[in-house]
C-alpha positions as CSV (number, residue, x, y, z in Angstrom):
1,M,-6.4,-12.9,-0.1
2,R,-8.8,-14.8,2.1
3,G,-9.5,-16.7,5.4
4,T,-6.2,-18.8,6.5
5,S,-4.2,-17.0,4.9
6,Q,-5.6,-13.6,5.7
7,A,-5.0,-14.6,9.3
8,S,-1.2,-15.8,8.4
9,R,-0.4,-12.6,7.0
10,D,-2.6,-10.2,9.6
11,A,-0.6,-12.5,12.6
12,V,3.3,-12.0,10.8
13,L,2.2,-8.1,9.7
14,R,1.6,-8.0,14.1
15,E,4.5,-9.2,15.1
16,F,6.4,-7.7,12.1
17,E,5.2,-3.9,12.9
18,P,7.5,-3.2,16.0
19,V,10.1,-4.2,14.2
20,A,9.9,-2.0,11.2
21,N,8.9,0.8,13.9
22,A,12.3,0.3,15.4
23,A,14.5,0.6,12.6
24,G,13.8,3.7,11.9
25,A,15.3,4.8,8.7
26,D,17.4,1.5,8.3
27,A,13.3,0.0,7.7
28,M,14.1,1.3,4.1
29,T,17.0,-2.0,4.2
30,L,14.3,-3.8,5.3
31,G,11.4,-2.9,2.5
32,S,14.1,-3.2,0.0
33,Q,15.5,-6.9,0.8
34,L,11.9,-7.9,1.9
35,F,11.3,-7.4,-2.3
36,V,13.9,-9.3,-2.9
37,V,12.6,-12.4,-0.9
38,V,9.1,-11.2,-3.2
39,D,11.6,-11.8,-6.3
40,A,12.5,-14.7,-6.1
41,L,9.0,-16.8,-4.5
42,D,7.5,-15.0,-7.5
43,G,9.9,-16.4,-10.2
44,S,10.7,-20.2,-8.3
45,G,7.0,-22.1,-8.6
46,S,8.9,-24.7,-6.1
47,L,10.6,-22.3,-3.9
48,R,7.0,-21.4,-2.4
49,R,5.6,-25.1,-2.6
50,A,8.4,-25.6,-0.4
51,L,7.8,-22.9,1.8
52,T,4.0,-23.4,2.0
53,D,3.4,-26.6,2.3
54,P,1.5,-27.7,5.3
55,A,3.2,-31.3,5.3
56,R,6.7,-29.8,5.4
57,D,8.4,-29.0,8.9
58,A,8.9,-25.6,10.4
59,D,12.4,-26.5,11.0
60,A,12.8,-27.6,7.8
61,K,11.3,-24.3,6.4
62,S,13.6,-22.5,8.5
63,V,16.6,-23.9,7.6
64,L,16.0,-23.5,4.3
65,V,14.8,-19.4,4.5
66,K,18.3,-19.2,6.8
67,Q,20.0,-21.3,3.0
68,L,18.7,-19.0,0.8
69,F,18.7,-15.7,2.5
70,G,21.0,-16.0,5.5
71,G,23.3,-12.9,4.3
72,F,20.0,-10.4,4.8
73,D,19.0,-8.8,7.6
74,P,18.4,-10.8,10.7
75,R,15.3,-9.1,11.8
76,V,14.0,-9.7,7.3
77,V,15.1,-13.3,8.4
78,D,12.8,-13.7,11.5
79,A,10.3,-12.4,9.5
80,V,10.3,-14.1,6.2
81,T,11.1,-17.8,8.7
82,S,7.9,-16.4,10.4
83,F,5.6,-15.9,7.4
84,A,7.1,-19.7,6.1
85,G,5.8,-21.1,9.9
86,R,2.2,-19.7,8.2
87,R,-0.6,-22.3,6.5
88,W,-1.3,-20.4,3.0
89,S,-4.2,-21.7,0.9
90,E,-3.4,-20.9,-1.9
91,E,0.8,-20.3,-2.8
92,A,0.9,-16.8,-4.3
93,D,-0.4,-15.3,-1.1
94,L,2.5,-16.3,0.9
95,A,4.6,-13.6,-1.7
96,V,1.8,-11.2,-1.8
97,A,2.3,-10.8,2.1
98,V,5.5,-10.3,2.2
99,E,5.4,-7.8,-0.1
100,D,3.1,-6.1,2.2
101,A,5.4,-6.3,5.2
102,G,8.0,-4.9,2.7
103,V,5.4,-1.9,2.0
104,E,5.1,-1.3,5.7
105,A,8.8,-1.3,6.4
106,L,9.0,1.3,4.1
107,L,6.3,3.2,5.1
108,A,7.8,2.3,9.0
109,A,10.9,5.1,7.3
110,A,8.7,7.4,6.4
111,Q,7.4,7.2,10.0
112,A,11.0,7.3,11.3
113,N,12.6,10.3,9.3
114,G,8.7,12.8,9.2
115,T,8.1,12.2,5.2
116,L,5.0,10.1,6.2
117,D,2.6,12.3,4.9
118,T,4.2,13.9,2.5
119,V,5.1,10.5,1.0
120,E,0.8,10.3,1.0
121,E,0.1,13.1,-0.9
122,E,2.8,12.1,-3.3
123,L,1.4,8.2,-3.7
124,F,-2.2,10.0,-4.2
125,A,-0.9,12.9,-7.0
126,M,0.8,10.1,-9.2
127,Q,-2.2,7.9,-8.6
128,R,-4.2,10.9,-10.1
129,I,-1.8,10.9,-13.0
130,L,-2.0,7.8,-14.4
131,E,-5.8,8.3,-14.4
132,G,-5.8,11.2,-16.4
133,D,-3.3,9.9,-19.0
134,R,-4.2,6.4,-20.1
135,D,-1.2,6.4,-22.6
136,L,1.2,6.9,-19.9
137,L,-0.4,4.4,-17.7
138,V,-0.4,1.5,-20.2
139,A,3.5,2.4,-21.2
140,L,3.9,2.0,-17.2
141,S,2.1,-1.2,-16.9
142,N,3.2,-3.1,-20.3
143,R,4.9,-6.2,-19.0
144,S,6.1,-7.0,-22.4
145,A,8.7,-3.9,-21.7
146,S,11.2,-4.6,-20.0
147,R,11.7,-3.0,-16.4
148,E,14.3,-1.3,-17.3
149,V,12.5,0.8,-20.4
150,R,9.4,1.1,-17.4
151,L,11.8,2.2,-14.8
152,E,13.8,5.0,-17.0
153,L,10.2,6.2,-18.0
154,L,9.2,6.3,-15.0
155,E,12.7,7.8,-13.8
156,G,12.1,10.3,-17.0
157,I,8.7,11.5,-15.0
158,L,9.8,11.8,-11.5
159,K,13.2,13.5,-12.2
160,G,13.7,13.1,-8.6
161,R,11.5,15.4,-6.8
162,L,9.8,12.6,-4.9
163,D,10.8,11.7,-1.5
164,A,13.3,8.5,-1.4
165,V,10.0,6.5,0.2
166,T,7.8,7.8,-2.3
167,R,10.6,6.9,-5.5
168,A,11.0,2.9,-4.0
169,L,7.6,2.4,-3.5
170,L,6.5,3.8,-7.6
171,H,9.9,1.9,-8.4
172,R,7.9,-1.0,-7.1
173,A,5.1,-0.9,-8.4
174,V,6.1,-0.3,-11.6
175,E,8.4,-3.3,-11.5
176,K,6.2,-5.6,-10.3
177,V,5.6,-9.4,-11.9
178,R,2.5,-10.1,-10.5
179,G,-0.9,-9.2,-11.8
180,Q,-2.0,-6.1,-9.9
181,R,-3.3,-3.3,-12.1
182,L,-0.2,-0.2,-11.1
183,I,-3.3,2.1,-10.2
184,T,-5.1,-0.6,-7.6
185,T,-1.0,-1.2,-6.1
186,L,-0.9,2.7,-5.6
187,K,-4.2,2.8,-4.0
188,A,-3.2,0.7,-1.6
189,Y,-0.3,2.3,-0.8
190,V,-1.8,5.2,-0.7
191,Q,-4.5,3.3,1.8
192,A,-1.5,2.2,4.2
193,A,0.3,4.9,5.0
194,A,-3.4,6.9,5.7
195,A,-3.5,3.4,7.9
196,R,-0.5,3.9,9.5
197,R,-1.3,7.4,10.5
198,G,-4.2,5.9,12.2
199,R,-6.6,7.2,9.7
200,L,-9.5,6.3,7.4
201,L,-8.5,7.2,4.0
202,A,-11.7,9.2,2.2
203,S,-11.0,9.7,-2.2
204,V,-12.5,12.6,-2.7
205,V,-13.5,13.4,-6.1
206,S,-15.0,17.2,-7.2
207,A,-16.3,18.8,-10.2
208,V,-14.6,21.9,-8.9
209,E,-11.4,22.4,-6.6
210,L,-13.4,22.7,-3.1
211,S,-12.1,25.7,-0.9
212,A,-10.8,25.2,3.1
213,A,-14.4,25.6,4.7
214,Q,-15.6,22.8,2.5
215,R,-12.6,20.4,2.6
216,T,-13.2,21.6,6.9
217,R,-16.8,20.5,6.8
218,L,-16.2,17.6,4.5
219,H,-13.9,16.3,7.2
220,S,-15.8,17.2,9.8
221,I,-19.2,15.0,8.6
222,L,-16.7,12.4,7.5
223,S,-14.7,11.9,11.0
224,S,-18.6,11.7,13.1
225,A,-20.0,9.8,10.5
226,Y,-17.1,7.5,11.2
227,G,-15.9,7.4,14.2
228,R,-12.7,8.2,13.8
229,E,-9.6,10.6,11.9
230,V,-10.1,10.7,8.4
231,Q,-7.2,11.5,5.9
232,L,-8.5,13.1,2.9
233,N,-7.6,12.4,-0.2
234,V,-8.9,15.0,-3.1
235,A,-8.8,15.4,-6.9
236,V,-11.0,17.4,-9.6
237,D,-11.9,16.0,-12.3
238,P,-15.3,18.7,-14.5
239,E,-17.4,15.2,-15.6
240,V,-18.1,13.7,-12.0
241,L,-22.1,13.8,-11.4
242,G,-23.7,15.2,-8.7
243,G,-20.7,17.6,-7.8
244,I,-18.9,15.4,-5.6
245,K,-18.2,11.5,-5.2
246,V,-16.2,10.5,-1.6
247,Q,-15.4,7.0,-1.5
248,V,-13.4,4.9,2.0
249,G,-12.6,2.2,1.8
250,T,-14.9,0.3,-0.7
251,E,-17.8,2.2,0.7
252,V,-19.0,5.0,-2.0
253,V,-20.8,8.4,-0.5
254,D,-22.9,9.8,-2.7
255,G,-23.3,13.9,-2.3
256,T,-27.1,13.0,-0.7
257,V,-25.7,10.9,1.8
258,L,-23.5,14.0,2.6
259,A,-26.1,16.0,3.6
260,R,-27.9,13.5,5.5
261,L,-25.2,12.8,7.8
262,D,-24.5,16.4,8.2
263,E,-28.1,16.9,9.2
264,A,-27.5,14.1,12.0
265,R,-24.4,15.2,13.1
266,R,-25.9,18.8,13.6
267,R,-28.9,17.4,15.2
268,L,-26.3,15.3,17.5
269,V,-25.1,18.8,18.3
270,S,-27.7,20.4,18.7
């Protein structure tokens, strides 16, 4: 998503964020209902066209939203109406933006419950499990299998052990009908959780387990380099070349660069 659609998405999410934050635990309901809206958009080309047509009057779009989703929480209806009132480069971008609002609502509920850090850690752990088990990843991503079959397989893995928000997000990632890869979806969830905590996310893959001192040093290097608090998500992979791989956003930082950053930091404070 980019251009007009990105601007529309960002504008509505800025409006929705304080609403989700104020909802507290009720934000779980907001997220679930927003996902129902997304499924309706994904399942109906005529609905997508009606709500994204720039020639269609905003009031007419508002009436349509209320007709279809008027039984939902008024905060959800207001958010969807606001999304529909914006301009979109592609029809599908509207559903993506509403999906993002649903994710933010669930993360807001976790934040209200004091479990946001737990949710982030659990999502990252599941991401690493799937990256290391191709058969499981393929089974959970198999669109020829029904949602029910895929969710039953997921529940067999989770066994009810995770936070309610983590489970809801994992369910959503597995049952999504759009084309985004499951691993990509989980990475986006982890990044969204880190961003809500006001942190930049650094995904670290090391050839060996990092000690507490090494984690602290790496955290200090990256936080200094990027000028903001950095959340480290560390995984072990013996096949990593060079001993360590760090990815911050779309930027991959190798060990040599880390060494230079550390040297620069020490010179600045000396």
